[in-house]
C-alpha positions as CSV (number, residue, x, y, z in Angstrom):
1,M,-137.2,-36.4,25.6
2,E,-139.0,-34.2,28.1
3,I,-137.3,-31.3,29.6
4,D,-138.1,-32.6,33.2
5,N,-136.0,-35.7,32.6
6,Q,-133.0,-33.7,31.3
7,T,-129.8,-33.0,33.3
8,W,-128.5,-29.5,32.8
9,V,-124.7,-29.1,32.7
10,R,-122.9,-26.4,34.7
11,E,-119.6,-26.7,32.8
12,F,-118.3,-27.8,29.4
13,I,-115.2,-29.7,28.4
14,L,-113.4,-28.2,25.4
15,L,-111.7,-31.0,23.4
16,G,-109.4,-28.5,21.7
17,L,-106.9,-29.3,18.9
18,S,-105.1,-32.3,20.2
19,S,-105.0,-34.7,23.2
20,D,-101.3,-35.4,22.8
21,W,-99.2,-33.7,25.5
22,C,-96.1,-33.0,23.4
23,T,-98.3,-31.4,20.6
24,Q,-100.1,-29.3,23.2
25,V,-96.9,-28.0,24.6
26,S,-95.6,-27.1,21.1
27,L,-98.9,-25.4,20.3
28,F,-98.8,-23.5,23.6
29,S,-95.3,-22.1,22.8
30,L,-96.3,-21.2,19.2
31,F,-99.6,-19.6,20.1
32,L,-98.2,-17.7,23.1
33,V,-95.5,-16.1,20.9
34,T,-98.1,-15.3,18.2
35,Y,-100.5,-13.8,20.7
36,L,-97.9,-11.6,22.3
37,M,-96.9,-10.4,18.8
38,T,-100.5,-9.7,18.0
39,V,-101.1,-7.6,21.1
40,L,-97.8,-5.7,20.6
41,G,-98.4,-5.2,16.8
42,N,-102.0,-3.9,17.2
43,C,-101.1,-1.7,20.2
44,L,-98.2,-0.2,18.3
45,I,-100.5,0.6,15.4
46,V,-103.0,2.4,17.7
47,L,-100.1,4.2,19.5
48,L,-98.5,5.3,16.2
49,I,-101.8,6.6,14.8
50,R,-102.4,8.5,18.1
51,L,-98.9,10.1,18.1
52,D,-98.5,11.0,14.4
53,S,-100.8,13.9,13.4
54,R,-100.5,13.0,9.7
55,L,-102.5,9.8,10.4
56,H,-105.4,11.7,12.0
57,T,-107.6,10.9,9.0
58,P,-110.9,8.8,8.7
59,M,-109.0,5.8,7.2
60,Y,-106.7,5.6,10.2
61,F,-109.5,6.3,12.7
62,F,-111.3,3.2,11.3
63,L,-107.9,1.3,11.4
64,T,-107.6,2.1,15.1
65,N,-111.0,0.6,15.7
66,L,-110.0,-2.5,13.6
67,S,-106.8,-3.0,15.7
68,L,-108.8,-2.7,18.9
69,V,-111.3,-5.3,17.6
70,D,-108.5,-7.6,16.5
71,V,-106.7,-7.6,19.8
72,S,-109.9,-7.9,21.8
73,Y,-111.1,-10.8,19.6
74,A,-107.8,-12.6,20.1
75,T,-108.0,-12.0,23.9
76,S,-111.5,-13.4,24.1
77,I,-110.2,-16.8,22.9
78,V,-106.4,-17.3,23.1
79,P,-105.7,-16.9,26.9
80,Q,-108.3,-19.6,27.7
81,L,-106.9,-21.8,24.8
82,L,-103.3,-21.4,26.2
83,A,-104.5,-22.3,29.7
84,H,-106.2,-25.5,28.4
85,F,-103.0,-26.6,26.6
86,L,-101.4,-27.0,30.0
87,A,-104.4,-28.2,31.9
88,E,-105.4,-31.8,32.4
89,H,-109.1,-30.9,33.0
90,K,-110.1,-28.6,30.2
91,A,-113.3,-27.3,31.7
92,I,-115.0,-24.0,31.2
93,P,-118.0,-22.9,33.4
94,L,-121.3,-22.3,31.7
95,Q,-121.2,-18.6,32.5
96,S,-117.7,-18.3,31.1
97,C,-118.7,-20.1,28.0
98,A,-121.6,-17.8,27.4
99,A,-119.4,-14.8,28.0
100,Q,-116.8,-16.1,25.6
101,L,-119.4,-16.7,22.9
102,F,-120.9,-13.3,23.4
103,F,-117.6,-11.4,23.1
104,S,-116.1,-13.4,20.2
105,L,-119.3,-13.3,18.2
106,A,-119.8,-9.6,18.9
107,L,-116.2,-8.7,18.0
108,G,-116.5,-10.8,14.8
109,G,-119.7,-9.0,13.7
110,I,-118.1,-5.6,14.5
111,E,-115.2,-6.4,12.3
112,F,-117.3,-7.3,9.3
113,V,-119.4,-4.1,9.5
114,L,-116.2,-2.1,10.1
115,L,-114.6,-3.5,7.0
116,A,-117.7,-2.4,5.0
117,V,-117.4,1.1,6.5
118,M,-113.7,1.2,5.5
119,A,-114.7,0.1,2.0
120,Y,-117.0,3.1,1.8
121,D,-114.2,5.4,3.0
122,R,-112.0,4.1,0.2
123,Y,-114.8,4.5,-2.3
124,V,-115.2,8.2,-1.4
125,A,-111.4,8.7,-1.4
126,V,-111.0,7.3,-4.9
127,C,-114.3,8.2,-6.6
128,D,-114.9,11.6,-5.1
129,P,-111.5,12.9,-3.8
130,L,-112.4,16.6,-4.0
131,R,-115.3,16.2,-1.5
132,Y,-113.6,13.5,0.6
133,S,-113.0,15.8,3.6
134,A,-116.5,17.2,3.4
135,I,-118.2,13.8,3.2
136,M,-116.0,11.9,5.7
137,H,-116.2,14.4,8.5
138,G,-115.6,13.6,12.1
139,A,-119.3,13.2,13.1
140,L,-120.0,10.8,10.3
141,C,-116.9,8.7,11.1
142,A,-118.0,8.5,14.7
143,R,-121.5,7.5,13.8
144,L,-120.3,4.8,11.4
145,A,-117.9,3.4,14.1
146,I,-120.6,3.4,16.7
147,T,-123.0,1.6,14.3
148,S,-120.4,-1.1,13.8
149,W,-119.9,-1.7,17.5
150,V,-123.6,-1.5,18.4
151,S,-124.8,-3.8,15.5
152,G,-122.3,-6.5,16.3
153,S,-123.0,-6.4,20.0
154,I,-126.8,-6.5,19.6
155,N,-126.6,-9.5,17.2
156,S,-124.3,-11.3,19.6
157,L,-126.5,-10.6,22.6
158,V,-129.5,-12.1,20.7
159,Q,-127.6,-15.1,19.5
160,T,-126.1,-15.8,22.9
161,A,-129.4,-15.6,24.6
162,I,-131.3,-17.9,22.3
163,T,-128.3,-20.4,22.2
164,F,-128.1,-20.7,26.0
165,Q,-131.8,-21.2,26.4
166,L,-131.3,-24.6,24.7
167,P,-131.2,-27.6,27.0
168,M,-127.7,-29.2,26.7
169,C,-128.7,-32.3,28.6
170,T,-125.8,-34.5,29.8
171,N,-123.6,-33.8,26.9
172,K,-120.8,-31.5,28.0
173,F,-118.0,-32.2,25.5
174,I,-117.6,-29.4,23.0
175,D,-115.4,-30.6,20.1
176,H,-113.9,-27.2,19.5
177,I,-111.1,-24.8,20.7
178,S,-113.7,-22.4,22.3
179,C,-117.4,-21.8,22.9
180,E,-118.1,-21.2,19.2
181,L,-121.7,-20.7,18.1
182,L,-122.2,-23.7,15.9
183,A,-120.3,-26.0,18.3
184,V,-122.5,-25.0,21.2
185,V,-125.8,-25.3,19.2
186,R,-124.8,-28.8,18.3
187,M,-124.7,-29.7,22.0
188,A,-128.5,-29.3,22.3
189,C,-130.7,-32.3,22.7
190,V,-133.7,-30.7,21.1
191,D,-134.5,-29.5,17.6
192,T,-132.3,-26.5,16.7
193,S,-134.0,-25.5,13.5
194,S,-135.0,-22.1,14.9
195,N,-131.5,-21.4,16.0
196,E,-130.1,-22.3,12.6
197,V,-132.6,-20.0,11.0
198,A,-131.4,-17.2,13.4
199,I,-127.8,-18.0,12.5
200,M,-128.7,-17.8,8.8
201,V,-130.5,-14.4,9.3
202,S,-127.7,-12.9,11.3
203,S,-125.2,-14.2,8.7
204,I,-127.1,-12.4,6.0
205,V,-127.4,-9.1,8.0
206,L,-123.9,-8.9,9.4
207,L,-122.0,-10.9,6.8
208,M,-123.6,-10.9,3.4
209,I,-125.0,-7.3,3.4
210,P,-121.6,-5.8,4.4
211,F,-119.9,-8.1,1.9
212,C,-122.2,-6.9,-0.9
213,L,-121.5,-3.3,0.1
214,V,-117.8,-4.0,0.0
215,L,-118.2,-5.7,-3.4
216,L,-120.3,-2.8,-4.8
217,S,-117.7,-0.2,-3.4
218,Y,-114.9,-2.0,-5.1
219,I,-116.7,-2.3,-8.4
220,W,-117.1,1.5,-8.5
221,I,-113.5,1.9,-7.3
222,I,-112.1,-0.3,-10.0
223,S,-114.2,1.3,-12.7
224,T,-113.0,4.7,-11.6
225,I,-109.4,3.6,-11.5
226,L,-109.6,2.2,-15.1
227,K,-110.8,5.6,-16.2
228,I,-107.7,7.3,-14.9
229,Q,-105.5,8.2,-17.9
230,S,-102.0,8.2,-16.3
231,R,-100.4,4.9,-15.3
232,E,-99.0,6.6,-12.2
233,G,-102.5,7.9,-11.2
234,R,-103.9,4.4,-11.5
235,K,-101.1,2.9,-9.5
236,K,-101.6,5.5,-6.7
237,A,-105.3,4.9,-6.6
238,F,-105.0,1.2,-6.4
239,H,-102.3,1.5,-3.7
240,T,-104.8,3.5,-1.7
241,C,-107.1,0.4,-1.5
242,A,-104.6,-2.5,-1.6
243,S,-104.2,-3.1,2.2
244,H,-107.9,-3.0,2.8
245,L,-108.7,-5.2,-0.2
246,T,-106.2,-7.8,1.1
247,V,-107.7,-7.9,4.6
248,V,-111.3,-8.1,3.2
249,S,-110.4,-11.0,0.9
250,L,-108.9,-12.9,3.9
251,C,-111.6,-12.1,6.4
252,Y,-114.8,-12.5,4.4
253,G,-113.9,-15.6,2.4
254,T,-113.5,-18.2,5.2
255,T,-116.4,-16.8,7.2
256,I,-118.9,-17.1,4.4
257,F,-117.6,-20.6,3.9
258,T,-118.3,-21.4,7.6
259,Y,-121.6,-19.7,8.5
260,I,-123.8,-19.4,5.5
261,Q,-124.9,-23.1,5.5
262,P,-124.7,-24.6,9.0
263,H,-126.0,-28.0,7.8
264,S,-123.8,-28.5,4.8
265,G,-120.9,-26.4,6.1
266,P,-117.3,-27.5,6.9
267,S,-116.3,-30.4,9.1
268,V,-115.4,-30.0,12.8
269,L,-111.7,-30.0,12.0
270,Q,-112.2,-27.3,9.4
271,E,-114.2,-25.2,11.9
272,K,-111.3,-25.5,14.4
273,L,-108.7,-24.5,11.9
274,I,-110.9,-21.5,10.7
275,S,-111.3,-20.4,14.4
276,V,-107.5,-20.6,14.8
277,F,-107.1,-18.6,11.7
278,Y,-109.4,-15.8,13.0
279,A,-108.1,-15.9,16.6
280,I,-104.4,-16.3,15.9
281,V,-103.5,-15.5,12.3
282,M,-105.8,-12.6,11.2
283,P,-105.2,-10.3,14.3
284,L,-101.4,-10.8,13.6
285,L,-101.6,-10.2,9.9
286,N,-103.7,-7.1,9.9
287,P,-101.1,-4.7,11.5
288,M,-98.5,-6.3,9.2
289,I,-100.5,-5.8,6.1
290,Y,-101.3,-2.2,6.9
291,S,-97.7,-1.5,7.9
292,L,-95.8,-3.2,5.1
293,R,-98.1,-2.1,2.3
294,N,-98.7,1.5,3.4
295,K,-96.2,4.3,2.7
296,E,-97.8,6.6,5.2
297,V,-97.6,4.1,8.0
298,K,-94.0,3.2,7.1
299,G,-93.1,6.9,7.0
300,A,-94.7,7.4,10.5
301,W,-92.7,4.4,11.8
302,H,-89.4,6.0,10.5
303,K,-90.3,9.3,12.0
304,L,-91.1,7.8,15.4
305,L,-87.9,5.7,15.4
306,E,-85.8,8.7,14.5
307,K,-87.4,10.7,17.3
308,F,-86.8,7.7,19.7
309,S,-83.2,7.4,18.6
310,G,-82.7,11.2,19.1
311,I,-84.1,10.9,22.7
312,T,-81.9,7.9,23.4
313,S,-78.8,9.7,22.1
314,K,-79.5,12.7,24.3
315,L,-79.9,10.5,27.4
316,A,-76.7,8.7,26.6
317,T,-74.7,11.9,26.4
């Protein structure tokens, strides 16, 4: 089919999760509550780290970045998803679709690189604790965080540009909850082999390389922990990494399953569920994991609540 004979679309229709009205209303209520909890939880984590000087360490500096990424990622997808649950015409303009793809893809890439950076931080803390402060100084932490944000953004800019250069013809129905990369590429009426190669390359650069760095870091961490003589020492060292290891396992596993093989990857339904997991579940789980499994964060919460209770009591009297 020649390009001249093609009709270029100006908007897309997102088919979403369900066409049943009652199901959509139920999902709207569930996702709205979850989204509000996500925003509140991540903002409270950022505020807590800001207010408690004991949390002014590299680990919590990177956790602040992770919380900002999580709440931004959820915001790039969920509000539009909520609006479409209650709308009869579930359209999204071409420019809005491109913007959503850019931000969601950028924030996803940033998170993967950031998790690798956090794994390196945990490696230094466990394997070289005496030099931890000297190695993980403020300037290095800032450079690592900037690298995470810049690498994810550049990758997303390239992917978005080459994706929206594809002619979409008359097909405007996207069988997904958002303008997700693979779903948009499938809309094209031309050969998309070059795009799939680009997706594969970016998956290797922003997914597999950080994953291998995380894996290597934890191999060294575990080998160091096993050399610790005291049981209490091993428990303390493992506890230092437990929260991050939980988040890494959840985050990398499903993404590798989705993006490494675009042709033989998951079904459309599986892709939708994975997107819901990353947009709704993961941003909510991260602050909970780092709060419930971390003594320092729980201690900071107690201190903040005691201070708040004291202020409330003084105002009451």
